[in-house]
DSSP file (Angstrom, degrees, kcal/mol; ACC not computed):
  #  RESIDUE AA STRUCTURE BP1 BP2  ACC     N-H-->O    O-->H-N    N-H-->O    O-->H-N    TCO  KAPPA ALPHA  PHI   PSI    X-CA   Y-CA   Z-CA
    1    1 A M              0   0    0      0, 0.0     2,-0.1     0, 0.0     0, 0.0   0.000 360.0 360.0 360.0 132.2  123.4   62.6  137.6
    2    2 A A        -     0   0    0      1,-0.1     2,-0.1     0, 0.0     0, 0.0  -0.354 360.0-116.9 -69.9 144.5  124.2   65.7  135.5
    3    3 A E        -     0   0    0     -2,-0.1     2,-0.5    23,-0.0    -1,-0.1  -0.474  22.0-127.3 -76.2 151.6  125.9   65.3  132.2
    4    4 A Q        -     0   0    0     -2,-0.1     2,-0.5     0, 0.0    -1,-0.0  -0.908  18.4-135.9-101.8 125.6  129.4   66.8  131.6
    5    5 A L        -     0   0    0     -2,-0.5     2,-0.2     1,-0.0    14,-0.0  -0.687  20.1-126.8 -81.2 126.1  129.7   69.0  128.6
    6    6 A N        -     0   0    0     -2,-0.5     2,-0.3    12,-0.1    16,-0.0  -0.487  30.7-104.5 -69.0 142.0  132.9   68.3  126.7
    7    7 A I        -     0   0    0     -2,-0.2     2,-0.5     1,-0.0    -1,-0.1  -0.532  40.8-159.4 -69.6 128.8  135.0   71.5  126.1
    8    8 A I        +     0   0    0     -2,-0.3     2,-0.3    39,-0.1     7,-0.1  -0.945  18.3 162.8-118.8 129.2  134.5   72.5  122.5
    9    9 A T        +     0   0    0     -2,-0.5     2,-0.3     5,-0.1     9,-0.1  -0.872  27.6  71.7-134.8 170.2  136.9   74.7  120.5
   10   10 A G  S    S-     0   0    0     -2,-0.3    -2,-0.0     4,-0.1     2,-0.0  -0.833  86.1 -16.0 124.2-161.7  137.5   75.5  116.9
   11   11 A T  S  > S-     0   0    0     -2,-0.3     4,-2.7     1,-0.1     5,-0.2  -0.278  70.9-104.2 -70.1 165.1  135.7   77.4  114.2
   12   12 A K  H  > S+     0   0    0      1,-0.2     4,-2.5     2,-0.2     5,-0.2   0.918 124.3  50.7 -56.1 -44.7  132.0   78.3  114.8
   13   13 A D  H  > S+     0   0    0      1,-0.2     4,-2.4     2,-0.2    -1,-0.2   0.906 111.2  47.7 -61.1 -43.5  131.0   75.5  112.4
   14   14 A E  H  > S+     0   0    0      2,-0.2     4,-2.0     1,-0.2    -1,-0.2   0.874 110.6  52.5 -65.5 -37.9  133.3   73.0  114.1
   15   15 A M  H  X S+     0   0    0     -4,-2.7     4,-2.1     2,-0.2    -2,-0.2   0.933 111.9  44.2 -66.5 -45.0  131.9   74.0  117.5
   16   16 A Y  H  X S+     0   0    0     -4,-2.5     4,-2.7     1,-0.2    -2,-0.2   0.916 111.7  55.0 -62.8 -41.8  128.3   73.5  116.4
   17   17 A G  H  < S+     0   0    0     -4,-2.4    -2,-0.2    -5,-0.2    -1,-0.2   0.859 112.6  41.9 -60.5 -36.3  129.2   70.2  114.7
   18   18 A A  H  X S+     0   0    0     -4,-2.0     4,-0.7     1,-0.1    -1,-0.2   0.821 115.4  50.9 -78.4 -32.3  130.7   68.9  118.0
   19   19 A L  H  X S+     0   0    0     -4,-2.1     4,-2.6    -5,-0.2     3,-0.3   0.874  95.9  68.9 -74.6 -38.0  127.8   70.3  120.1
   20   20 A L  H  X S+     0   0    0     -4,-2.7     4,-2.7     1,-0.2     5,-0.2   0.898 101.0  44.6 -52.5 -50.9  125.0   68.8  118.0
   21   21 A P  H  > S+     0   0    0      0, 0.0     4,-2.2     0, 0.0    -1,-0.2   0.850 112.1  54.1 -65.5 -30.2  125.6   65.1  118.9
   22   22 A Q  H  X S+     0   0    0     -4,-0.7     4,-2.4    -3,-0.3    -2,-0.2   0.926 110.5  45.8 -66.0 -43.4  126.1   66.1  122.6
   23   23 A I  H  X S+     0   0    0     -4,-2.6     4,-2.3     2,-0.2     5,-0.3   0.941 111.1  53.0 -62.4 -46.5  122.7   67.8  122.6
   24   24 A R  H  X S+     0   0    0     -4,-2.7     4,-1.2    -5,-0.2    -2,-0.2   0.902 111.8  46.3 -55.4 -43.1  121.1   64.8  120.8
   25   25 A E  H  < S+     0   0    0     -4,-2.2     4,-0.5     1,-0.2    -1,-0.2   0.902 111.6  50.4 -68.0 -41.9  122.5   62.5  123.5
   26   26 A V  H  < S+     0   0    0     -4,-2.4     3,-0.2     1,-0.2    -2,-0.2   0.875 120.7  33.2 -66.3 -37.8  121.5   64.6  126.5
   27   27 A I  H >< S+     0   0    0     -4,-2.3     3,-1.4    -5,-0.2    -1,-0.2   0.552  91.5  96.6 -96.9  -6.8  117.9   65.0  125.3
   28   28 A A  T 3< S+     0   0    0     -4,-1.2    -1,-0.2     1,-0.3    -2,-0.1   0.850  94.3  30.1 -53.9 -44.3  117.3   61.7  123.6
   29   29 A D  T 3  S+     0   0    0     -4,-0.5    -1,-0.3    -3,-0.2    -2,-0.1   0.284  99.3  95.0-103.5  10.6  115.7   59.9  126.5
   30   30 A E    <   -     0   0    0     -3,-1.4     6,-0.1     1,-0.1    -1,-0.0  -0.895  47.0-175.2-107.6 113.6  114.0   62.9  128.2
   31   31 A P        +     0   0    0      0, 0.0     2,-0.6     0, 0.0    -1,-0.1   0.666  57.1  98.2 -79.9 -15.1  110.4   63.4  127.1
   32   32 A D     >  -     0   0    0      1,-0.2     4,-2.0     2,-0.1     5,-0.2  -0.632  58.4-160.4 -81.0 116.4  109.9   66.7  129.1
   33   33 A I  H  > S+     0   0    0     -2,-0.6     4,-2.7     1,-0.2     5,-0.2   0.824  89.2  56.2 -66.7 -31.8  110.4   69.6  126.7
   34   34 A I  H  > S+     0   0    0      2,-0.2     4,-2.4     1,-0.2    -1,-0.2   0.931 108.4  47.3 -66.4 -44.4  111.1   72.1  129.5
   35   35 A A  H  > S+     0   0    0      1,-0.2     4,-2.1     2,-0.2    -2,-0.2   0.912 114.0  48.2 -61.0 -42.2  113.9   70.0  130.8
   36   36 A N  H  X S+     0   0    0     -4,-2.0     4,-2.6     2,-0.2    -2,-0.2   0.896 109.8  51.4 -67.5 -40.0  115.3   69.7  127.3
   37   37 A M  H  X S+     0   0    0     -4,-2.7     4,-2.7     2,-0.2     5,-0.2   0.915 109.2  52.3 -60.7 -41.9  115.0   73.4  126.7
   38   38 A A  H  X S+     0   0    0     -4,-2.4     4,-2.2     1,-0.2    -2,-0.2   0.927 112.4  43.8 -61.2 -45.8  116.9   74.1  129.9
   39   39 A N  H  X S+     0   0    0     -4,-2.1     4,-2.6     2,-0.2    -1,-0.2   0.890 113.3  50.7 -69.1 -38.6  119.7   71.8  128.9
   40   40 A V  H  X S+     0   0    0     -4,-2.6     4,-2.6     2,-0.2     5,-0.3   0.936 111.6  48.3 -63.9 -45.5  119.9   73.1  125.3
   41   41 A A  H  X S+     0   0    0     -4,-2.7     4,-2.4     1,-0.2     5,-0.2   0.925 113.8  47.4 -59.1 -44.7  120.0   76.7  126.6
   42   42 A A  H  X S+     0   0    0     -4,-2.2     4,-2.7    -5,-0.2     5,-0.2   0.911 112.4  48.5 -64.2 -42.8  122.8   75.8  129.1
   43   43 A M  H  X S+     0   0    0     -4,-2.6     4,-1.9     2,-0.2    -2,-0.2   0.909 114.3  44.8 -67.8 -42.0  124.8   73.9  126.5
   44   44 A L  H  X S+     0   0    0     -4,-2.6     4,-2.7    -5,-0.2     5,-0.4   0.924 115.6  48.1 -64.4 -44.2  124.7   76.6  123.9
   45   45 A H  H  X S+     0   0    0     -4,-2.4     4,-2.1    -5,-0.3     5,-0.2   0.912 113.2  47.1 -63.7 -44.0  125.4   79.3  126.5
   46   46 A E  H  < S+     0   0    0     -4,-2.7    -1,-0.2    -5,-0.2    -2,-0.2   0.862 116.4  44.6 -66.4 -37.3  128.3   77.4  128.0
   47   47 A T  H  < S+     0   0    0     -4,-1.9    -2,-0.2    -5,-0.2    -1,-0.2   0.916 128.1  23.2 -74.8 -44.7  129.8   76.6  124.5
   48   48 A F  H  < S-     0   0    0     -4,-2.7    -2,-0.2    -5,-0.2    -3,-0.2   0.567  89.6-135.0-105.1 -10.3  129.5   80.0  122.9
   49   49 A H     <  -     0   0    0     -4,-2.1    -4,-0.1    -5,-0.4    -3,-0.1   0.900  37.1-180.0  56.3  44.1  129.3   82.4  125.9
   50   50 A F        -     0   0    0     -6,-0.3    90,-0.2    -5,-0.2     3,-0.2  -0.251  38.7-116.6 -67.7 163.6  126.4   84.4  124.5
   51   51 A W  S    S+     0   0    0     88,-1.4     2,-0.3     1,-0.3    89,-0.2   0.924  97.0   1.6 -66.5 -45.5  125.0   87.3  126.4
   52   52 A W  E     +A  139   0A   0     87,-1.7    87,-2.7    24,-0.2     2,-0.4  -0.992  65.2 179.9-148.5 135.2  121.6   85.6  126.8
   53   53 A T  E     +AB 138  75A   0     22,-2.5    22,-2.8    -2,-0.3     2,-0.3  -0.976  30.2 103.8-139.7 121.3  120.4   82.2  125.6
   54   54 A G  E     -AB 137  74A   0     83,-2.4    83,-3.5    -2,-0.4     2,-0.3  -0.988  51.7 -91.1-175.9-173.8  116.9   80.9  126.2
   55   55 A F  E     -A  136   0A   0     18,-2.2    17,-2.9    -2,-0.3     2,-0.4  -0.879  12.4-158.4-121.4 148.1  113.4   80.0  125.1
   56   56 A Y  E     -AB 135  71A   0     79,-2.1    79,-2.5    -2,-0.3     2,-0.4  -0.995  21.2-147.6-118.9 133.4  110.0   81.7  125.1
   57   57 A R  E     -AB 134  70A   0     13,-3.1    13,-3.0    -2,-0.4     2,-0.7  -0.805  15.7-120.8-103.9 142.6  107.0   79.3  125.0
   58   58 A V  E     + B   0  69A   0     75,-2.5    11,-0.2    -2,-0.4     9,-0.0  -0.723  48.6 161.5 -79.5 117.7  103.7   80.1  123.2
   59   59 A L  E     - B   0  68A   0      9,-2.8     9,-2.6    -2,-0.7     3,-0.1  -0.903  44.8 -84.4-134.6 161.3  101.1   79.9  126.0
   60   60 A P  E     - B   0  67A   0      0, 0.0     7,-0.3     0, 0.0     2,-0.0  -0.391  50.9-108.4 -63.9 143.0   97.5   81.1  126.4
   61   61 A E    >   -     0   0    0      5,-2.9     3,-1.6     1,-0.1     5,-0.1  -0.350  28.3-112.1 -66.6 155.2   97.2   84.7  127.6
   62   62 A R  T 3  S+     0   0    0      1,-0.3    -1,-0.1     2,-0.1     5,-0.0   0.835 118.3  50.2 -59.7 -34.0   96.0   85.1  131.2
   63   63 A N  T 3  S-     0   0    0      1,-0.0    -1,-0.3     0, 0.0    -2,-0.1   0.452 111.0-121.6 -86.9   1.0   92.7   86.6  130.1
   64   64 A G  S <  S+     0   0    0     -3,-1.6    -2,-0.1     2,-0.2     3,-0.1   0.616  78.6 119.0  75.5  12.8   92.1   83.8  127.7
   65   65 A T  S    S-     0   0    0      1,-0.0     2,-0.3    -5,-0.0    -1,-0.1   0.508  82.6 -46.4 -91.4  -4.0   91.9   86.0  124.6
   66   66 A G  S    S-     0   0    0     -5,-0.1    -5,-2.9     2,-0.0     2,-0.3  -0.946  73.0 -55.8 172.2-152.4   94.8   84.6  122.7
   67   67 A E  E     -B   60   0A   0     -2,-0.3    18,-0.4    -7,-0.3     2,-0.3  -0.836  36.9-178.7-123.0 160.3   98.4   83.5  122.9
   68   68 A I  E     -B   59   0A   0     -9,-2.6    -9,-2.8    -2,-0.3     2,-0.5  -0.984  34.9-103.3-151.9 152.8  101.6   85.1  124.0
   69   69 A L  E     -BC  58  83A   0     14,-2.8    14,-2.2    -2,-0.3     2,-0.4  -0.716  39.2-165.6 -80.0 129.3  105.3   84.2  124.3
   70   70 A V  E     -BC  57  82A   0    -13,-3.0   -13,-3.1    -2,-0.5    12,-0.2  -0.960  28.9 -98.1-120.4 135.1  106.1   83.5  127.9
   71   71 A L  E     +B   56   0A   0     10,-2.7   -15,-0.2    -2,-0.4     3,-0.1  -0.180  48.1 175.7 -50.3 132.7  109.7   83.3  129.3
   72   72 A G  E     -     0   0A   0    -17,-2.9    -1,-0.1     1,-0.3   -16,-0.1  -0.321  45.6 -24.2-119.6-155.6  111.0   79.7  129.5
   73   73 A P  E    S+     0   0A   0      0, 0.0   -18,-2.2     0, 0.0     2,-0.3  -0.310  74.0 157.7 -59.9 136.2  114.3   78.2  130.5
   74   74 A F  E     -B   54   0A   0    -20,-0.3     2,-0.4    -3,-0.1   -20,-0.3  -0.972  38.1-137.5-154.6 167.1  117.3   80.5  129.9
   75   75 A Q  E     +B   53   0A   0    -22,-2.8   -22,-2.5    -2,-0.3   -25,-0.0  -0.999  66.5  41.4-127.3 130.8  120.8   81.4  130.8
   76   76 A G  S    S-     0   0    0     -2,-0.4   -24,-0.2   -24,-0.2     3,-0.1  -0.824  90.4 -25.3 130.3-169.4  121.9   85.0  131.4
   77   77 A P  S    S-     0   0    0      0, 0.0    -2,-0.0     0, 0.0    38,-0.0  -0.105  87.7 -52.0 -74.6 174.4  120.6   88.2  133.0
   78   78 A L        -     0   0    0      1,-0.1     2,-0.3    36,-0.0     0, 0.0  -0.042  64.0-161.3 -43.0 142.6  117.0   89.2  133.7
   79   79 A A        -     0   0    0     -3,-0.1     2,-0.1    -5,-0.0    -1,-0.1  -0.856  27.0 -85.7-131.3 163.1  114.7   88.9  130.7
   80   80 A C        -     0   0    0     -2,-0.3     3,-0.1     1,-0.1    34,-0.1  -0.426  35.7-152.1 -61.7 143.7  111.3   90.2  129.4
   81   81 A T  S    S+     0   0    0      1,-0.3   -10,-2.7   -11,-0.1     2,-0.4   0.863  70.8  25.2 -92.0 -39.7  108.6   87.9  130.7
   82   82 A R  E     -C   70   0A   0    -12,-0.2     2,-0.4   -26,-0.1    -1,-0.3  -0.987  59.7-173.8-133.6 138.1  105.9   88.2  128.0
   83   83 A I  E     -C   69   0A   0    -14,-2.2   -14,-2.8    -2,-0.4     2,-0.1  -0.997  20.5-131.6-133.6 130.1  106.1   89.1  124.4
   84   84 A R    >   -     0   0    0     -2,-0.4     3,-2.0   -16,-0.2   -16,-0.1  -0.437  38.2 -87.7 -78.9 152.7  103.2   89.7  122.0
   85   85 A K  T 3  S+     0   0    0    -18,-0.4     7,-0.2     1,-0.3     6,-0.1  -0.361 114.3  14.8 -59.2 131.9  103.0   88.1  118.6
   86   86 A G  T 3  S+     0   0    0      5,-2.1     2,-0.5     1,-0.2    -1,-0.3   0.394  99.0 119.4  84.2  -2.8  104.6   90.3  115.9
   87   87 A R  S <> S-     0   0    0     -3,-2.0     4,-1.7     4,-0.0     5,-0.2  -0.836  73.5 -22.3-102.4 130.2  106.4   92.4  118.5
   88   88 A G  H  > S-     0   0    0     -2,-0.5     4,-1.7    22,-0.4    23,-0.2  -0.059 101.5 -54.4  67.4-173.5  110.2   92.6  118.6
   89   89 A V  H  > S+     0   0    0      2,-0.2     4,-2.3     1,-0.2    -1,-0.2   0.906 138.6  47.5 -68.8 -42.5  112.5   89.9  117.1
   90   90 A C  H  > S+     0   0    0      1,-0.2     4,-2.2     2,-0.2    -2,-0.2   0.941 113.0  47.1 -65.1 -47.7  110.9   87.1  119.1
   91   91 A G  H  X S+     0   0    0     -4,-1.7     4,-2.4     1,-0.2    -5,-2.1   0.830 112.4  51.1 -63.9 -32.3  107.4   88.0  118.3
   92   92 A T  H  X S+     0   0    0     -4,-1.7     4,-2.9    -5,-0.2     5,-0.2   0.907 108.2  50.7 -70.6 -43.3  108.3   88.4  114.6
   93   93 A A  H  X>S+     0   0    0     -4,-2.3     5,-1.1     1,-0.2     4,-1.1   0.893 113.6  47.2 -60.5 -39.1  109.9   85.0  114.5
   94   94 A W  H  <5S+     0   0    0     -4,-2.2     3,-0.3     2,-0.2    -2,-0.2   0.951 114.4  45.3 -65.1 -50.7  106.7   83.6  116.0
   95   95 A Q  H  <5S+     0   0    0     -4,-2.4    -2,-0.2     1,-0.2    -1,-0.2   0.899 122.3  35.9 -62.0 -43.2  104.4   85.4  113.6
   96   96 A E  H  <5S-     0   0    0     -4,-2.9    -1,-0.2     2,-0.2    -2,-0.2   0.554  96.1-136.8 -89.0  -8.3  106.4   84.6  110.5
   97   97 A A  T  <5 +     0   0    0     -4,-1.1     2,-0.3    -3,-0.3    -3,-0.2   0.902  68.6 115.0  50.5  44.5  107.4   81.1  111.6
   98   98 A C  S   <S-     0   0    0     -5,-1.1    -1,-0.2    -6,-0.2    -2,-0.2  -0.999  75.4 -99.9-146.8 140.0  110.9   82.0  110.3
   99   99 A T        -     0   0    0     -2,-0.3     2,-0.5    -3,-0.1    25,-0.2  -0.345  33.5-150.1 -60.6 136.6  114.3   82.5  111.8
  100  100 A Q  E     -D  123   0A   0     23,-2.4    23,-2.2   -11,-0.0     2,-0.6  -0.960  10.6-170.5-113.0 122.8  115.3   86.1  112.4
  101  101 A V  E     -D  122   0A   0     -2,-0.5     2,-0.5    21,-0.2    21,-0.2  -0.965   8.1-175.9-113.6 117.2  119.0   87.0  112.2
  102  102 A V  E     -D  121   0A   0     19,-3.2    19,-2.4    -2,-0.6     3,-0.3  -0.945  16.6-173.4-122.1 114.3  119.6   90.6  113.3
  103  103 A S  S    S+     0   0    0     -2,-0.5    41,-2.6     1,-0.3     2,-0.3   0.779  86.1  21.7 -77.0 -26.8  123.1   92.1  113.1
  104  104 A D    >   -     0   0    0     39,-0.2     3,-1.9    40,-0.1     4,-0.3  -0.866  65.7-162.3-143.4 105.0  122.1   95.3  115.0
  105  105 A V  G >  S+     0   0    0     14,-2.6     3,-1.3    -2,-0.3     6,-0.2   0.766  89.0  67.1 -61.9 -25.5  119.0   95.2  117.2
  106  106 A E  G 3  S+     0   0    0     13,-0.4    -1,-0.3     1,-0.3     5,-0.1   0.747 100.3  51.3 -66.1 -21.8  118.8   99.0  117.2
  107  107 A Q  G <  S+     0   0    0     -3,-1.9    -1,-0.3     2,-0.1    -2,-0.2   0.470  86.1 101.8 -92.5  -3.6  117.9   98.8  113.5
  108  108 A F  S X  S-     0   0    0     -3,-1.3     3,-1.9    -4,-0.3     2,-0.1  -0.726  80.9-117.8 -86.1 121.1  115.1   96.3  113.9
  109  109 A P  T 3  S+     0   0    0      0, 0.0   -21,-0.2     0, 0.0    -2,-0.1  -0.350  96.7   7.6 -59.5 127.4  111.7   97.9  113.8
  110  110 A G  T 3  S+     0   0    0      1,-0.2   -22,-0.4   -23,-0.1    -3,-0.0   0.643  85.9 176.1  78.0  15.1  109.9   97.4  117.1
  111  111 A H    <   -     0   0    0     -3,-1.9     2,-0.7    -6,-0.2    -1,-0.2  -0.262  26.6-135.5 -54.6 136.3  112.9   95.9  118.9
  112  112 A I        -     0   0    0    -25,-0.1     2,-1.6     1,-0.0     3,-0.3  -0.873  11.1-147.4 -96.7 116.8  112.1   95.3  122.6
  113  113 A A        +     0   0    0     -2,-0.7     3,-0.2     1,-0.2    -2,-0.0  -0.614  33.8 158.5 -89.4  82.2  115.1   96.4  124.7
  114  114 A C  S    S+     0   0    0     -2,-1.6     2,-0.3     1,-0.3    -1,-0.2   0.829  80.7  11.0 -68.4 -30.9  115.1   94.0  127.6
  115  115 A S    >   -     0   0    0     -3,-0.3     3,-1.2     3,-0.1    -1,-0.3  -0.978  62.6-144.5-148.5 133.5  118.7   94.9  128.0
  116  116 A S  T 3  S+     0   0    0     -2,-0.3    -1,-0.1     1,-0.2    -2,-0.0   0.643  99.3  70.8 -70.3 -12.8  120.8   97.7  126.5
  117  117 A A  T 3  S+     0   0    0      2,-0.0     2,-0.4   -66,-0.0    -1,-0.2   0.705  75.7  95.9 -75.9 -19.9  123.7   95.3  126.5
  118  118 A S    <   +     0   0    0     -3,-1.2    23,-0.2     1,-0.2     3,-0.1  -0.597  41.3 162.4 -75.6 126.0  122.2   93.3  123.7
  119  119 A K        +     0   0    0     21,-3.4   -14,-2.6    -2,-0.4   -13,-0.4   0.705  62.3  19.3-115.4 -34.0  123.5   94.3  120.3
  120  120 A S  E     - E   0 140A   0     20,-1.5    20,-2.7   -16,-0.2    -1,-0.4  -0.945  66.6-172.2-138.8 161.7  122.7   91.5  117.9
  121  121 A E  E     -DE 102 139A   0    -19,-2.4   -19,-3.2    -2,-0.3     2,-0.4  -0.995  16.9-161.7-154.8 150.0  120.2   88.6  118.1
  122  122 A I  E     -DE 101 138A   0     16,-2.3    16,-2.7    -2,-0.3     2,-0.4  -0.996  11.1-170.6-133.8 136.8  119.0   85.4  116.4
  123  123 A V  E     -DE 100 137A   0    -23,-2.2   -23,-2.4    -2,-0.4    14,-0.2  -0.991   1.5-169.3-131.2 124.6  115.6   83.9  117.1
  124  124 A V  E     - E   0 136A   0     12,-2.6    12,-3.1    -2,-0.4     2,-0.2  -0.953  18.9-132.6-116.7 121.3  114.7   80.4  115.8
  125  125 A P  E     - E   0 135A   0      0, 0.0     2,-0.7     0, 0.0    10,-0.3  -0.479   8.5-140.9 -73.0 142.9  111.1   79.2  115.9
  126  126 A L  E     - E   0 134A   0      8,-3.3     7,-2.8    -2,-0.2     8,-1.1  -0.924  26.8-167.2-101.1 112.0  110.4   75.7  117.3
  127  127 A I  E     + E   0 132A   0     -2,-0.7     2,-0.4     5,-0.2     5,-0.2  -0.886  14.3 179.2-112.2 128.0  107.6   74.3  115.1
  128  128 A K  E >  S- E   0 131A   0      3,-2.8     3,-1.9    -2,-0.5    -2,-0.0  -0.996  75.7 -11.3-126.7 127.7  105.6   71.2  115.8
  129  129 A N  T 3  S-     0   0    0     -2,-0.4    -1,-0.1     1,-0.3     3,-0.1   0.860 130.2 -53.9  52.1  39.8  102.8   70.0  113.4
  130  130 A G  T 3  S+     0   0    0      1,-0.2     2,-0.4    -3,-0.0    -1,-0.3   0.516 118.0 107.6  78.2   5.6  103.1   73.3  111.5
  131  131 A I  E <  S- E   0 128A   0     -3,-1.9    -3,-2.8   -34,-0.0     2,-0.5  -0.958  71.7-124.0-121.4 133.1  102.6   75.5  114.6
  132  132 A V  E     + E   0 127A   0     -2,-0.4    -5,-0.2    -5,-0.2     3,-0.1  -0.629  33.1 170.3 -72.3 121.5  105.2   77.6  116.4
  133  133 A I  E     -     0   0A   0     -7,-2.8   -75,-2.5    -2,-0.5     2,-0.3   0.545  63.8 -11.3-108.0 -12.7  105.2   76.3  120.0
  134  134 A A  E     -AE  57 126A   0     -8,-1.1    -8,-3.3   -77,-0.3     2,-0.4  -0.970  59.7-130.1-169.6 170.1  108.3   78.2  121.2
  135  135 A V  E     -AE  56 125A   0    -79,-2.5   -79,-2.1    -2,-0.3     2,-0.6  -0.996  13.4-136.1-134.4 144.6  111.3   80.2  120.0
  136  136 A L  E     -AE  55 124A   0    -12,-3.1   -12,-2.6    -2,-0.4     2,-0.5  -0.892  27.5-166.7 -93.6 122.4  115.0   79.9  120.8
  137  137 A D  E     +AE  54 123A   0    -83,-3.5   -83,-2.4    -2,-0.6     2,-0.4  -0.951   9.8 179.5-116.7 126.2  116.3   83.4  121.5
  138  138 A I  E     -AE  53 122A   0    -16,-2.7   -16,-2.3    -2,-0.5     2,-0.3  -0.993   5.1-169.7-129.6 127.7  120.0   84.2  121.6
  139  139 A D  E     -AE  52 121A   0    -87,-2.7   -87,-1.7    -2,-0.4   -88,-1.4  -0.872   4.2-158.5-114.9 148.0  121.4   87.7  122.2
  140  140 A S  E     - E   0 120A   0    -20,-2.7   -21,-3.4    -2,-0.3   -20,-1.5  -0.934  21.9-139.4-122.6 149.0  125.0   88.9  121.9
  141  141 A A  S    S+     0   0    0     -2,-0.3     2,-0.3   -23,-0.2    -1,-0.1   0.409  88.3  70.4 -82.9   1.4  126.7   91.9  123.5
  142  142 A A  S >  S-     0   0    0    -22,-0.1     3,-0.6     1,-0.0   -23,-0.2  -0.887  87.3-111.8-118.0 150.4  128.5   92.4  120.1
  143  143 A L  T 3  S+     0   0    0     -2,-0.3   -39,-0.2     1,-0.2   -23,-0.2  -0.399  95.2  15.9 -70.8 154.6  127.2   93.6  116.8
  144  144 A N  T 3  S+     0   0    0    -41,-2.6    -1,-0.2   -25,-0.2   -41,-0.1   0.790  77.5 139.9  56.2  36.0  127.1   91.2  113.8
  145  145 A T    <   +     0   0    0     -3,-0.6     2,-0.3   -42,-0.2    -1,-0.1   0.877  53.9  62.4 -75.4 -37.2  127.5   88.0  115.9
  146  146 A F        +     0   0    0    -44,-0.2     2,-0.2   -25,-0.1   -25,-0.1  -0.675  57.8 153.0-103.5 145.1  125.1   85.8  114.1
  147  147 A D     >  -     0   0    0     -2,-0.3     4,-2.3   -45,-0.0     5,-0.1  -0.710  61.3 -63.3-146.4-165.2  125.1   84.6  110.4
  148  148 A E  H  > S+     0   0    0      1,-0.2     4,-2.7    -2,-0.2     5,-0.2   0.827 126.9  59.2 -62.3 -33.7  124.0   81.8  108.1
  149  149 A T  H  > S+     0   0    0      2,-0.2     4,-2.3     1,-0.2     5,-0.3   0.940 108.1  44.9 -61.0 -47.1  126.2   79.3  110.0
  150  150 A D  H  > S+     0   0    0      2,-0.2     4,-3.1     1,-0.2     5,-0.3   0.934 112.5  52.1 -61.4 -46.2  124.3   80.0  113.3
  151  151 A R  H  X S+     0   0    0     -4,-2.3     4,-2.2     1,-0.2     5,-0.2   0.943 111.6  45.6 -56.9 -50.3  121.0   79.9  111.5
  152  152 A L  H  X S+     0   0    0     -4,-2.7     4,-1.6     1,-0.2    -1,-0.2   0.936 118.3  41.1 -60.7 -48.8  121.6   76.5  109.9
  153  153 A W  H  X S+     0   0    0     -4,-2.3     4,-2.3    -5,-0.2    -2,-0.2   0.906 114.7  50.3 -69.3 -41.8  123.0   74.9  113.1
  154  154 A L  H  X S+     0   0    0     -4,-3.1     4,-2.7    -5,-0.3    -1,-0.2   0.864 108.1  53.6 -67.6 -33.8  120.5   76.4  115.5
  155  155 A E  H  X S+     0   0    0     -4,-2.2     4,-1.8    -5,-0.3    -1,-0.2   0.898 109.5  49.1 -64.5 -38.6  117.6   75.3  113.2
  156  156 A R  H  X S+     0   0    0     -4,-1.6     4,-0.8    -5,-0.2    -2,-0.2   0.911 112.1  48.7 -63.7 -42.6  119.0   71.7  113.4
  157  157 A I  H >X S+     0   0    0     -4,-2.3     3,-1.0     1,-0.2     4,-0.5   0.926 110.3  50.0 -64.1 -45.3  119.3   71.9  117.2
  158  158 A V  H >< S+     0   0    0     -4,-2.7     3,-1.2     1,-0.3    -1,-0.2   0.853 102.3  62.3 -63.8 -34.6  115.7   73.2  117.6
  159  159 A E  H 3< S+     0   0    0     -4,-1.8    -1,-0.3     1,-0.3    -2,-0.2   0.795  93.9  64.3 -60.5 -27.2  114.5   70.4  115.3
  160  160 A L  H <<        0   0    0     -3,-1.0    -1,-0.3    -4,-0.8    -2,-0.2   0.780 360.0 360.0 -66.9 -25.9  115.8   67.9  118.0
  161  161 A L    <<        0   0    0     -3,-1.2    -1,-0.3    -4,-0.5    -2,-0.2   0.479 360.0 360.0 -77.4 360.0  113.3   69.3  120.5
């Protein structure tokens, strides 16, 4: 039976604060990371109404020569399917193993324009045993959407996975 997301309102900080325990409860007994990524993406998307919310997973390249980010569970319009390490905001977050907060994607060197509607972006790496295994990517249709509050809360959420 599907969980019901409680309606969350208030400041951004209050909304994340109310959402975190709900996410913790929904994913607590589910060992499958794909299922958990899907629910986390849905819960964030439903709460904040972002343009695009989802995950890219680090997987072996088809030719076996290395690794690449491959589209995972998401909410929103059509997305890029594969992203190379160091390319765009997602590839940079993967390469640097560090959250990227971009107030204007047009100003980000090497930005990958999956959609011209995306104006600002935050990408949070999911790190296990010191290795980035995925990234949480969130895009907004408005400039300057993401800040330190988003970074702190989204890093906490990603740690739950």
